[in-house]
N, C-alpha and C positions, 0 to 999 in steps of 0.2 A: 504493499500500500504506500503510496506516494505522500509524503509529508506536506500540507499545505499549510500557505501562511495566509493570514487575514491582513488585506491591503485597504489603506485609504487613500481615495483619489478625490482631491479638493480641487473643483475645477467650474468653469462657466460653459454654457451651453446655450445651441439657440435652439428653440421649440416651436415645432409646426404648429398651424392651430388645431392640428387633430391630435396631438401628442396627449397621451393621458395626463401626462405631467402638468398640463397647461389647463387648470381651470378657469383663470381670468383673463385670458387674451394675451398673454404676456409673449415678448419676442423674444426673451433669454431667461436663464435661469441660473442661480448659483446654487451649488449643492456639494455633497460628499458621498460618494459611492463607496460602500463597503461591501467587499467581496472575498473570496477565498482563491486562490491559485498557488502554482507550485513556484512560480518566480515572476518578476517585476514584468518581464514580456508577456507571460500569459495572463496577468492581471491587466495588462493593457488591451490585450486582444479581447478579454472576455467584458471589459469597460465599452471597448467600442462596439460589442454585439449587442450591451445593454443599450447604448445610446440608440442605435438604430432599430430597436425594438420599440423603444418610446417614442420614435420619430423625434429625435434631438440630434443635434451636430455640434460637435465639441467645437467650441472657440478656443480655450484654453487650460492648460492643468497647472494651478497653482502648487500642487504637491502632490507628490506620491509616495507614501511611505508605509512600512509594515508597521501592523498593530500589535503592541505588546500590552498586555492588560496591565502588568505589574508596573510599566514605565510610563504607560500614557497619561500624558498631561496636556491638556488644552486651555489656554486662558481665556477660551470664548464660553457662551453659553450653551455650545454644542455639546460640550463633554458627556451629558447624561445621555443625549440621543445616540452619539457613536459608541458610548460603550453597550448600550443596551443593543443596538444594531451588531456589533461583533459579536454580542452571546448568540443572537439570532443567527447569524453567519456560521458559527461554529458549531450550533446545534444542527442546521438543517444543510447549510450548504448553498441556501439561496442569497441571491444579491439583494442587501437593501440599499436603500436611497434615503438619506437623512439630511436634516438642517437646510432645507430648499426654501431659496428667496427668490422669487419672481421679478421681472422688471416692473409689474405693476405693481406688486408689494412694496418693492423699494420706492417706488414713487411716490404711493400713499405715505408712506414713512417719512419720506424727505418733504411731503407737503404737510403734515401734520406739525413737524420740528418748525417749519417756517411760519404757522399759524400761531406758536406760542408766543 
């Protein structure tokens, strides 16, 4: 049996209007894809297949790294989501998508900040 690693791929991608990840008519999304793979190259292949299946196209990868539960420390609010997704990926091997922020959601946040 091959030893698989859990990978975190922090990225930005476009969304088609028919993407199941696009509930609000956004043009792009920021997210973290959590998946298991035997190495970084295989993780990128699985990630690209996931994007295609969700009608998304990669714009930029900000970071790709191995997840290590006892060493994982993220200074953002997404830590709990990533830890939970990694646990699920470890249990069933399915790819998880977490901490998604769409272009429309970000515009709403920016608009609310400007109204304060």
